[in-house]
C-alpha positions as a Python dict, from the first residue, in 0.01 Angstrom:
ca = {
    (1, 'X'): (0, 0, 0),
    (2, 'X'): (-55, 368, -77),
    (3, 'X'): (214, 600, -211),
    (4, 'X'): (315, 731, 133),
    (5, 'X'): (365, 377, 265),
    (6, 'X'): (574, 293, -44),
    (7, 'X'): (790, 594, 19),
    (8, 'X'): (850, 472, 376),
    (9, 'X'): (940, 130, 242),
    (10, 'X'): (1177, 273, -15),
    (11, 'X'): (1350, 468, 260),
    (12, 'X'): (1393, 149, 461),
    (13, 'X'): (1537, -38, 161),
    (14, 'X'): (1809, 223, 122),
    (15, 'X'): (1960, 93, 444),
    (16, 'X'): (2200, -206, 406),
    (17, 'X'): (2070, -349, 737),
    (18, 'X'): (1730, -407, 569),
    (19, 'X'): (1873, -705, 379),
    (20, 'X'): (1925, -1056, 526),
    (21, 'X'): (2264, -1093, 351),
    (22, 'X'): (2585, -894, 335),
    (23, 'X'): (2570, -591, 110),
    (24, 'X'): (2784, -309, -7),
    (25, 'X'): (2646, 44, -28),
    (26, 'X'): (2291, 26, -165),
    (27, 'X'): (2258, 194, -502),
    (28, 'X'): (1916, 310, -618),
    (29, 'X'): (1789, 331, -971),
    (30, 'X'): (1449, 462, -1064),
    (31, 'X'): (1226, 440, -1368),
    (32, 'X'): (882, 590, -1411),
    (33, 'X'): (727, 256, -1296),
    (34, 'X'): (977, 95, -1059),
    (35, 'X'): (1234, 154, -784),
    (36, 'X'): (1540, -70, -808),
    (37, 'X'): (1783, -142, -520),
    (38, 'X'): (2125, -278, -607),
    (39, 'X'): (2300, -439, -308),
    (40, 'X'): (2618, -585, -462),
    (41, 'X'): (2525, -946, -523),
    (42, 'X'): (2149, -909, -560),
    (43, 'X'): (1897, -664, -706),
    (44, 'X'): (1546, -600, -567),
    (45, 'X'): (1295, -437, -794),
    (46, 'X'): (969, -295, -651),
    (47, 'X'): (686, -179, -871),
    (48, 'X'): (541, 160, -794),
    (49, 'X'): (177, 185, -687),
    (50, 'X'): (30, 358, -992),
    (51, 'X'): (-207, 325, -1283),
    (52, 'X'): (-88, 483, -1611),
    (53, 'X'): (-354, 332, -1837),
    (54, 'X'): (-111, 113, -2029),
    (55, 'X'): (-14, -51, -1702),
    (56, 'X'): (-190, -96, -1367),
    (57, 'X'): (13, -159, -1050),
    (58, 'X'): (-245, 10, -827),
    (59, 'X'): (-304, -279, -586),
    (60, 'X'): (-81, -522, -397),
    (61, 'X'): (-243, -816, -571),
    (62, 'X'): (-171, -671, -912),
    (63, 'X'): (189, -591, -824),
    (64, 'X'): (235, -951, -699),
    (65, 'X'): (89, -1092, -1017),
    (66, 'X'): (313, -885, -1238),
    (67, 'X'): (622, -963, -1029),
    (68, 'X'): (562, -1335, -1086),
    (69, 'X'): (501, -1275, -1451),
    (70, 'X'): (820, -1067, -1485),
    (71, 'X'): (1026, -1354, -1345),
    (72, 'X'): (863, -1614, -1567),
    (73, 'X'): (890, -1417, -1889),
    (74, 'X'): (1245, -1297, -1837),
    (75, 'X'): (1376, -1647, -1780),
    (76, 'X'): (1326, -1701, -2154),
    (77, 'X'): (1634, -1494, -2243),
    (78, 'X'): (1841, -1523, -1926),
    (79, 'X'): (2001, -1799, -1726),
    (80, 'X'): (2026, -1801, -1346),
    (81, 'X'): (1951, -1427, -1320),
    (82, 'X'): (1581, -1405, -1213),
    (83, 'X'): (1581, -1579, -878),
    (84, 'X'): (1215, -1533, -779),
    (85, 'X'): (964, -1306, -606),
    (86, 'X'): (1015, -1226, -239),
    (87, 'X'): (752, -1084, 0),
    (88, 'X'): (817, -769, 203),
    (89, 'X'): (649, -768, 543),
    (90, 'X'): (560, -507, 805),
    (91, 'X'): (574, -606, 1169),
    (92, 'X'): (542, -347, 1450),
    (93, 'X'): (634, -67, 1218),
    (94, 'X'): (941, -240, 1078),
    (95, 'X'): (975, -354, 715),
    (96, 'X'): (1152, -684, 652),
    (97, 'X'): (1245, -895, 353),
    (98, 'X'): (1074, -1235, 367),
    (99, 'X'): (1021, -1245, 745),
    (100, 'X'): (710, -1268, 964),
    (101, 'X'): (445, -1003, 961),
    (102, 'X'): (186, -873, 721),
    (103, 'X'): (285, -885, 355),
    (104, 'X'): (270, -528, 230),
    (105, 'X'): (478, -548, -87),
    (106, 'X'): (660, -780, -325),
    (107, 'X'): (997, -749, -495),
    (108, 'X'): (1160, -924, -789),
    (109, 'X'): (1491, -1067, -675),
    (110, 'X'): (1768, -1086, -935),
    (111, 'X'): (2132, -1170, -944),
    (112, 'X'): (2320, -844, -991),
    (113, 'X'): (2505, -811, -1320),
    (114, 'X'): (2822, -613, -1359),
    (115, 'X'): (2727, -297, -1543),
    (116, 'X'): (3049, -308, -1741),
    (117, 'X'): (2910, -618, -1913),
    (118, 'X'): (2613, -433, -2059),
    (119, 'X'): (2609, -346, -2429),
    (120, 'X'): (2531, 14, -2335),
    (121, 'X'): (2842, 47, -2117),
    (122, 'X'): (3063, -143, -2360),
    (123, 'X'): (2964, 101, -2633),
    (124, 'X'): (3053, 394, -2407),
    (125, 'X'): (3397, 253, -2329),
    (126, 'X'): (3461, 118, -2678),
    (127, 'X'): (3818, 149, -2803),
    (128, 'X'): (3995, 44, -3120),
    (129, 'X'): (4135, -250, -2926),
    (130, 'X'): (3801, -399, -2811),
    (131, 'X'): (3576, -293, -3099),
    (132, 'X'): (3627, -624, -3279),
    (133, 'X'): (3511, -810, -2969),
    (134, 'X'): (3195, -593, -2950),
    (135, 'X'): (3118, -659, -3314),
    (136, 'X'): (3163, -1033, -3259),
    (137, 'X'): (2930, -1021, -2957),
    (138, 'X'): (2666, -828, -3149),
    (139, 'X'): (2674, -1092, -3424),
    (140, 'X'): (2620, -1360, -3157),
    (141, 'X'): (2335, -1148, -3019),
    (142, 'X'): (2177, -1144, -3362),
    (143, 'X'): (2192, -1522, -3375),
    (144, 'X'): (2038, -1554, -3028),
    (145, 'X'): (1753, -1317, -3116),
    (146, 'X'): (1696, -1477, -3452),
    (147, 'X'): (1650, -1818, -3286),
    (148, 'X'): (1433, -1664, -3016),
    (149, 'X'): (1199, -1516, -3277),
    (150, 'X'): (1186, -1838, -3477),
    (151, 'X'): (1085, -2044, -3174),
    (152, 'X'): (874, -1790, -2980),
    (153, 'X'): (503, -1873, -2960),
    (154, 'X'): (274, -1678, -3182),
    (155, 'X'): (125, -1378, -3002),
    (156, 'X'): (-243, -1330, -2942),
    (157, 'X'): (-258, -1084, -3228),
    (158, 'X'): (-229, -1373, -3475),
    (159, 'X'): (-591, -1470, -3408),
    (160, 'X'): (-731, -1125, -3378),
    (161, 'X'): (-769, -1039, -3744),
    (162, 'X'): (-833, -668, -3788),
    (163, 'X'): (-775, -610, -3418),
    (164, 'X'): (-404, -679, -3463),
    (165, 'X'): (-368, -367, -3677),
    (166, 'X'): (-597, -177, -3439),
    (167, 'X'): (-359, -261, -3152),
    (168, 'X'): (-60, -87, -3309),
    (169, 'X'): (-284, 201, -3425),
    (170, 'X'): (-418, 239, -3070),
    (171, 'X'): (-67, 218, -2920),
    (172, 'X'): (56, 500, -3151),
    (173, 'X'): (-253, 710, -3085),
    (174, 'X'): (-208, 659, -2713),
    (175, 'X'): (152, 776, -2738),
    (176, 'X'): (46, 1097, -2902),
    (177, 'X'): (-240, 1153, -2658),
    (178, 'X'): (-9, 1102, -2362),
    (179, 'X'): (254, 1342, -2491),
    (180, 'X'): (47, 1621, -2639),
    (181, 'X'): (58, 1811, -2312),
    (182, 'X'): (439, 1816, -2323),
    (183, 'X'): (444, 2018, -2648),
    (184, 'X'): (387, 2337, -2447),
    (185, 'X'): (693, 2316, -2228),
    (186, 'X'): (923, 2034, -2341),
    (187, 'X'): (873, 1897, -2693),
    (188, 'X'): (881, 2095, -3020),
    (189, 'X'): (517, 2110, -3130),
    (190, 'X'): (588, 2127, -3501),
    (191, 'X'): (810, 1816, -3491),
    (192, 'X'): (563, 1636, -3266),
    (193, 'X'): (276, 1707, -3511),
    (194, 'X'): (482, 1596, -3811),
    (195, 'X'): (564, 1264, -3650),
    (196, 'X'): (204, 1214, -3542),
    (197, 'X'): (59, 1295, -3883),
    (198, 'X'): (301, 1082, -4081),
    (199, 'X'): (266, 791, -3839),
    (200, 'X'): (-113, 777, -3852),
    (201, 'X'): (-117, 834, -4230),
    (202, 'X'): (130, 548, -4282),
    (203, 'X'): (-78, 317, -4063),
    (204, 'X'): (-390, 385, -4262),
    (205, 'X'): (-221, 359, -4603),
    (206, 'X'): (-22, 41, -4527),
    (207, 'X'): (-281, -152, -4332),
    (208, 'X'): (-265, -447, -4576),
    (209, 'X'): (107, -478, -4506),
    (210, 'X'): (52, -496, -4130),
    (211, 'X'): (-227, -750, -4182),
    (212, 'X'): (-8, -964, -4411),
    (213, 'X'): (261, -991, -4145),
    (214, 'X'): (-1, -1078, -3888),
    (215, 'X'): (-135, -1360, -4105),
    (216, 'X'): (215, -1488, -4184),
    (217, 'X'): (289, -1546, -3814),
    (218, 'X'): (528, -1255, -3763),
    (219, 'X'): (340, -1138, -3453),
    (220, 'X'): (490, -1328, -3160),
    (221, 'X'): (536, -1318, -2785),
    (222, 'X'): (852, -1101, -2794),
    (223, 'X'): (1063, -908, -2543),
    (224, 'X'): (901, -568, -2585),
    (225, 'X'): (1176, -349, -2441),
    (226, 'X'): (1489, -457, -2624),
    (227, 'X'): (1761, -199, -2584),
    (228, 'X'): (2133, -172, -2509),
    (229, 'X'): (2094, -124, -2138),
    (230, 'X'): (1905, -454, -2105),
    (231, 'X'): (2168, -674, -2277),
    (232, 'X'): (2469, -817, -2089),
    (233, 'X'): (2752, -1030, -2221),
    (234, 'X'): (2876, -1261, -1945),
    (235, 'X'): (3137, -1538, -1961),
    (236, 'X'): (2862, -1800, -1983),
    (237, 'X'): (2584, -1648, -2183),
    (238, 'X'): (2416, -1345, -2335),
    (239, 'X'): (2166, -1220, -2076),
    (240, 'X'): (1870, -1012, -2195),
    (241, 'X'): (1671, -873, -1905),
    (242, 'X'): (1368, -652, -1833),
    (243, 'X'): (1112, -759, -2090),
    (244, 'X'): (765, -608, -2072),
    (245, 'X'): (538, -802, -1839),
    (246, 'X'): (274, -544, -1752),
    (247, 'X'): (88, -533, -2085),
    (248, 'X'): (64, -831, -2320),
    (249, 'X'): (-32, -620, -2617),
    (250, 'X'): (303, -436, -2590),
    (251, 'X'): (486, -768, -2602),
    (252, 'X'): (271, -964, -2848),
    (253, 'X'): (409, -771, -3144),
    (254, 'X'): (570, -808, -3485),
    (255, 'X'): (921, -943, -3448),
    (256, 'X'): (1067, -652, -3647),
    (257, 'X'): (889, -414, -3411),
    (258, 'X'): (1077, -585, -3127),
    (259, 'X'): (1415, -572, -3300),
    (260, 'X'): (1355, -218, -3420),
    (261, 'X'): (1380, -96, -3060),
    (262, 'X'): (1738, -219, -3031),
    (263, 'X'): (1830, -95, -3381),
    (264, 'X'): (1688, 246, -3292),
    (265, 'X'): (1884, 242, -2966),
    (266, 'X'): (2205, 171, -3155),
    (267, 'X'): (2121, 463, -3386),
    (268, 'X'): (2067, 681, -3079),
    (269, 'X'): (2415, 577, -2956),
    (270, 'X'): (2564, 651, -3301),
    (271, 'X'): (2642, 284, -3348),
    (272, 'X'): (2482, 224, -3687),
    (273, 'X'): (2758, -19, -3789),
    (274, 'X'): (2666, -247, -3501),
    (275, 'X'): (2301, -213, -3598),
    (276, 'X'): (2381, -326, -3952),
    (277, 'X'): (2572, -629, -3821),
    (278, 'X'): (2277, -720, -3597),
    (279, 'X'): (2026, -675, -3877),
    (280, 'X'): (2231, -888, -4119),
    (281, 'X'): (2241, -1178, -3873),
    (282, 'X'): (1870, -1140, -3800),
    (283, 'X'): (1796, -1161, -4175),
    (284, 'X'): (2023, -1462, -4215),
    (285, 'X'): (1847, -1640, -3928),
    (286, 'X'): (1491, -1554, -4018),
    (287, 'X'): (1486, -1471, -4392),
    (288, 'X'): (1250, -1186, -4302),
    (289, 'X'): (1324, -958, -4597),
    (290, 'X'): (973, -806, -4589),
    (291, 'X'): (1067, -648, -4255),
    (292, 'X'): (1215, -353, -4445),
    (293, 'X'): (871, -229, -4542),
    (294, 'X'): (803, -148, -4179),
    (295, 'X'): (1149, -109, -4024),
    (296, 'X'): (1168, 270, -4031),
    (297, 'X'): (808, 295, -3914),
    (298, 'X'): (880, 79, -3610),
    (299, 'X'): (1207, 261, -3539),
    (300, 'X'): (1003, 584, -3536),
    (301, 'X'): (747, 426, -3304),
    (302, 'X'): (1023, 309, -3068),
    (303, 'X'): (1203, 643, -3064),
    (304, 'X'): (876, 816, -2978),
    (305, 'X'): (808, 566, -2698),
    (306, 'X'): (1143, 656, -2541),
    (307, 'X'): (1061, 1024, -2583),
    (308, 'X'): (734, 964, -2402),
    (309, 'X'): (899, 767, -2121),
    (310, 'X'): (1145, 1051, -2054),
    (311, 'X'): (870, 1308, -2062),
    (312, 'X'): (657, 1112, -1814),
    (313, 'X'): (958, 1057, -1589),
    (314, 'X'): (1026, 1431, -1577),
    (315, 'X'): (662, 1503, -1496),
    (316, 'X'): (617, 1232, -1230),
    (317, 'X'): (942, 1249, -1035),
    (318, 'X'): (1169, 1511, -882),
    (319, 'X'): (1506, 1451, -1052),
    (320, 'X'): (1820, 1634, -960),
    (321, 'X'): (1905, 1930, -1187),
    (322, 'X'): (2169, 1722, -1368),
    (323, 'X'): (1936, 1429, -1420),
    (324, 'X'): (1657, 1663, -1531),
    (325, 'X'): (1876, 1817, -1799),
    (326, 'X'): (1994, 1471, -1916),
    (327, 'X'): (1638, 1338, -1947),
    (328, 'X'): (1521, 1648, -2128),
    (329, 'X'): (1809, 1631, -2373),
    (330, 'X'): (1737, 1261, -2438),
    (331, 'X'): (1363, 1329, -2490),
    (332, 'X'): (1444, 1592, -2755),
    (333, 'X'): (1702, 1369, -2926),
    (334, 'X'): (1449, 1081, -2939),
    (335, 'X'): (1192, 1314, -3091),
    (336, 'X'): (1438, 1431, -3357),
    (337, 'X'): (1525, 1067, -3432),
    (338, 'X'): (1156, 985, -3469),
    (339, 'X'): (1125, 1276, -3716),
    (340, 'X'): (1416, 1145, -3924),
    (341, 'X'): (1257, 799, -3949),
    (342, 'X'): (917, 951, -4031),
    (343, 'X'): (1071, 1147, -4316),
    (344, 'X'): (1205, 827, -4461),
    (345, 'X'): (897, 603, -4435),
    (346, 'X'): (663, 878, -4552),
    (347, 'X'): (833, 931, -4889),
    (348, 'X'): (862, 687, -5181),
    (349, 'X'): (1212, 585, -5285),
    (350, 'X'): (1387, 541, -5620),
    (351, 'X'): (1614, 235, -5646),
    (352, 'X'): (1818, 194, -5965),
    (353, 'X'): (1964, -156, -6011),
    (354, 'X'): (2222, -107, -6285),
    (355, 'X'): (2540, -255, -6429),
    (356, 'X'): (2657, -469, -6720),
    (357, 'X'): (2436, -749, -6850),
    (358, 'X'): (2457, -1080, -6658),
    (359, 'X'): (2580, -918, -6339),
    (360, 'X'): (2264, -1022, -6155),
    (361, 'X'): (2060, -700, -6186),
    (362, 'X'): (1727, -866, -6246),
    (363, 'X'): (1780, -1116, -5964),
    (364, 'X'): (1857, -832, -5724),
    (365, 'X'): (1569, -618, -5852),
    (366, 'X'): (1323, -905, -5813),
    (367, 'X'): (1442, -976, -5458),
    (368, 'X'): (1422, -608, -5367),
    (369, 'X'): (1079, -587, -5519),
    (370, 'X'): (958, -883, -5309),
    (371, 'X'): (1100, -722, -4994),
    (372, 'X'): (929, -386, -5060),
    (373, 'X'): (622, -523, -5244),
    (374, 'X'): (715, -317, -5550),
    (375, 'X'): (709, -451, -5907),
    (376, 'X'): (1040, -365, -6071),
    (377, 'X'): (1038, -183, -6406),
    (378, 'X'): (1272, -378, -6633),
    (379, 'X'): (1418, -203, -6936),
    (380, 'X'): (1436, -526, -7139),
    (381, 'X'): (1057, -563, -7117),
    (382, 'X'): (981, -193, -7163),
    (383, 'X'): (1203, -181, -7473),
    (384, 'X'): (1030, -480, -7635),
    (385, 'X'): (685, -359, -7546),
    (386, 'X'): (758, -30, -7721),
    (387, 'X'): (832, -220, -8041),
    (388, 'X'): (550, -472, -8009),
    (389, 'X'): (777, -765, -7930),
    (390, 'X'): (704, -1037, -7674),
    (391, 'X'): (942, -1023, -7371),
    (392, 'X'): (1073, -1374, -7440),
    (393, 'X'): (1100, -1326, -7816),
    (394, 'X'): (1470, -1381, -7891),
    (395, 'X'): (1442, -1315, -8262),
    (396, 'X'): (1587, -964, -8221),
    (397, 'X'): (1933, -1083, -8121),
    (398, 'X'): (2142, -880, -8358),
    (399, 'X'): (2316, -614, -8151),
    (400, 'X'): (2255, -333, -8400),
    (401, 'X'): (1898, -431, -8476),
    (402, 'X'): (1640, -149, -8467),
    (403, 'X'): (1539, -189, -8103),
    (404, 'X'): (1903, -146, -7991),
    (405, 'X'): (2000, 164, -8189),
    (406, 'X'): (2101, 472, -7990),
    (407, 'X'): (1771, 643, -8070),
    (408, 'X'): (1578, 332, -7958),
    (409, 'X'): (1773, 328, -7631),
    (410, 'X'): (1700, 699, -7579),
    (411, 'X'): (1329, 627, -7622),
    (412, 'X'): (1350, 331, -7384),
    (413, 'X'): (1506, 533, -7106),
    (414, 'X'): (1263, 820, -7158),
    (415, 'X'): (985, 567, -7113),
    (416, 'X'): (1150, 425, -6801),
    (417, 'X'): (1157, 775, -6649),
    (418, 'X'): (795, 835, -6749),
    (419, 'X'): (687, 513, -6577),
    (420, 'X'): (893, 601, -6269),
    (421, 'X'): (725, 941, -6252),
    (422, 'X'): (379, 781, -6271),
    (423, 'X'): (463, 552, -5978),
    (424, 'X'): (605, 832, -5770),
    (425, 'X'): (301, 1050, -5830),
    (426, 'X'): (90, 757, -5706),
    (427, 'X'): (300, 752, -5385),
    (428, 'X'): (474, 427, -5477),
    (429, 'X'): (846, 352, -5460),
    (430, 'X'): (1024, 271, -5784),
    (431, 'X'): (1270, -3, -5871),
    (432, 'X'): (1436, 38, -6211),
    (433, 'X'): (1620, -262, -6356),
    (434, 'X'): (1838, -142, -6643),
    (435, 'X'): (2200, -112, -6755),
    (436, 'X'): (2195, 270, -6727),
    (437, 'X'): (2531, 263, -6904),
    (438, 'X'): (2512, 626, -7022),
    (439, 'X'): (2576, 920, -6789),
    (440, 'X'): (2298, 1117, -6958),
    (441, 'X'): (2034, 855, -6873),
    (442, 'X'): (2138, 871, -6510),
    (443, 'X'): (2131, 1253, -6510),
    (444, 'X'): (1778, 1249, -6645),
    (445, 'X'): (1665, 1024, -6362),
    (446, 'X'): (1843, 1234, -6100),
    (447, 'X'): (1666, 1540, -6240),
    (448, 'X'): (1327, 1369, -6187),
    (449, 'X'): (1427, 1267, -5835),
    (450, 'X'): (1530, 1624, -5744),
    (451, 'X'): (1196, 1754, -5865),
    (452, 'X'): (1027, 1505, -5634),
    (453, 'X'): (1257, 1580, -5341),
    (454, 'X'): (1398, 1227, -5341),
    (455, 'X'): (1758, 1109, -5317),
    (456, 'X'): (1778, 812, -5554),
    (457, 'X'): (1980, 501, -5469),
    (458, 'X'): (2200, 372, -5753),
    (459, 'X'): (2290, 10, -5686),
    (460, 'X'): (2557, -116, -5923),
    (461, 'X'): (2586, -493, -5965),
    (462, 'X'): (2937, -618, -6037),
    (463, 'X'): (3114, -948, -6072),
    (464, 'X'): (3420, -1090, -6247),
    (465, 'X'): (3435, -1084, -6624),
    (466, 'X'): (3470, -1461, -6649),
    (467, 'X'): (3148, -1505, -6442),
    (468, 'X'): (2964, -1260, -6671),
    (469, 'X'): (3084, -1451, -6977),
    (470, 'X'): (2980, -1782, -6825),
    (471, 'X'): (2631, -1647, -6754),
    (472, 'X'): (2603, -1505, -7107),
    (473, 'X'): (2704, -1838, -7255),
    (474, 'X'): (2436, -2016, -7048),
    (475, 'X'): (2174, -1792, -7212),
    (476, 'X'): (2244, -1966, -7541),
    (477, 'X'): (2064, -2272, -7409),
    (478, 'X'): (1789, -2115, -7197),
    (479, 'X'): (1511, -1860, -7223),
    (480, 'X'): (1598, -1505, -7117),
    (481, 'X'): (1417, -1174, -7144),
    (482, 'X'): (1753, -1009, -7207),
    (483, 'X'): (1892, -1034, -7557),
    (484, 'X'): (2250, -976, -7444),
    (485, 'X'): (2479, -1271, -7532),
    (486, 'X'): (2848, -1351, -7519),
    (487, 'X'): (2930, -1171, -7845),
    (488, 'X'): (2785, -850, -7697),
    (489, 'X'): (3006, -848, -7389),
    (490, 'X'): (3305, -655, -7520),
    (491, 'X'): (3117, -374, -7695),
    (492, 'X'): (2882, -333, -7398),
    (493, 'X'): (3172, -316, -7153),
    (494, 'X'): (3361, -66, -7370),
    (495, 'X'): (3052, 156, -7395),
    (496, 'X'): (2975, 143, -7022),
    (497, 'X'): (3032, 481, -6856),
    (498, 'X'): (3121, 444, -6486),
    (499, 'X'): (2930, 642, -6227),
    (500, 'X'): (3081, 970, -6122),
    (501, 'X'): (3062, 1100, -5768),
    (502, 'X'): (2732, 1282, -5713),
    (503, 'X'): (2610, 1434, -5388),
    (504, 'X'): (2248, 1411, -5511),
    (505, 'X'): (2248, 1030, -5516),
    (506, 'X'): (2353, 744, -5293),
    (507, 'X'): (2579, 494, -5466),
    (508, 'X'): (2599, 132, -5359),
    (509, 'X'): (2808, -149, -5513),
    (510, 'X'): (2707, -514, -5478),
    (511, 'X'): (2947, -795, -5571),
    (512, 'X'): (2710, -1059, -5703),
    (513, 'X'): (2980, -1328, -5705),
    (514, 'X'): (2837, -1434, -5368),
    (515, 'X'): (2511, -1626, -5337),
    (516, 'X'): (2184, -1440, -5399),
    (517, 'X'): (2070, -1458, -5036),
    (518, 'X'): (2388, -1292, -4911),
    (519, 'X'): (2371, -1032, -5191),
    (520, 'X'): (2012, -929, -5118),
    (521, 'X'): (2088, -895, -4746),
    (522, 'X'): (2384, -677, -4829),
    (523, 'X'): (2175, -472, -5069),
    (524, 'X'): (1892, -415, -4822),
    (525, 'X'): (2124, -324, -4536),
    (526, 'X'): (2325, -85, -4751),
    (527, 'X'): (2009, 74, -4888),
    (528, 'X'): (1826, 103, -4553),
    (529, 'X'): (2102, 80, -4295),
    (530, 'X'): (2404, 296, -4217),
    (531, 'X'): (2460, 424, -4571),
    (532, 'X'): (2103, 558, -4584),
    (533, 'X'): (2191, 804, -4309),
    (534, 'X'): (2493, 951, -4480),
}
């Protein structure tokens, strides 16, 4: 069916008498690839006859194939919503749904969902009264998605070796190629170039990271278009509709790439708190701490995809003036969001894990280092190396011994900052594991960060005094790199200078009384989630 014939069909489908069942007024929704007809109880979705490169609906046979595929794939995350594919016939110049005549088109038939049930609409109508219910539903959504990702079959990319990385590189390159023409009349060219350059540079520099996730089975057959408008909370179930069916390579993706779309969408809706709740439950379900290495990159990728979709829609349709202004505004906001993410993933970070001895600093630093593939710099080891002492040598246990004098501590922290500078100059993030009890030590590090244009993150580990004492006592009977023991607790606590408020740093507090898994999830979400955007 050519475009003119489809336009005639679409006109016919606007009429309630076209349908073999009672309807209300027919409501029409349009995307750049489909026309959707909402009749009250049922929805009919017709794919447009077009070929955009990344999808091909140019023939009836192809549209039929992808309609069947859409139904099959979407039944994974829905229940009793996708009812099947129905033929549309033409007989003596009259279009009919599932009657006699020549089949000229196919439509996906769905049960119509109340729009007020969608996450998108619930966010728009959120009040103080129902906000707790929304948070609870988002936590349940995180559990559902976590289980989906754990059980989803591995995507084709798992067996493609180097081609898996090439797929995401090609997808990004294609996005930029398809939007370059819009920089003359819609998108800001400087911002567009910055996002393009940082994206492609990151892909080239972090190729081993992408390959490692591919080899570890993180590339799966996902949803591909996970956003607020596709998620509905009904009385019986969470229904997640409209996955990508038209291009397997856009669905066979890293699971954090899939989730990043929804997290970006929540950012777009200024709902970062909900995003953090969702991310926490995802981490609890999957244990995928390494996702943070690529999270901002994939958020950027997803924001740019939405920018592209809006730009293509404006170029390929004739929207009303109000709709045109809305889509243009959204395209620009998505581009700005992509820029913000690109600024984050393109710069190394400084993470300072500090606090009193035995508060769990080294445990947190090690876990953060594993998540970011960064080796922490531990002051206990640096101090001993400076004085030619083995890290596990516990002979220097007297608190006032030469390696713990004020001048020795000054030298140790100077060395820590030197090592941090070396890593930053190599383009690597830095994790410092040290007490940082003196304000001057912290100021020296902030000064380095300011010179490098970085806002450091100070993560203070805290717990109850009796837990600290218990941990220090346990060191009497076990090997520890730290020389701090129970008799050092009081003088160390008395000498500890609390952090003062500083606009040049981000300050995070972690109560390490909880288990290490919960603590590291809290640390990562506070460091990379809502608080990162303050």
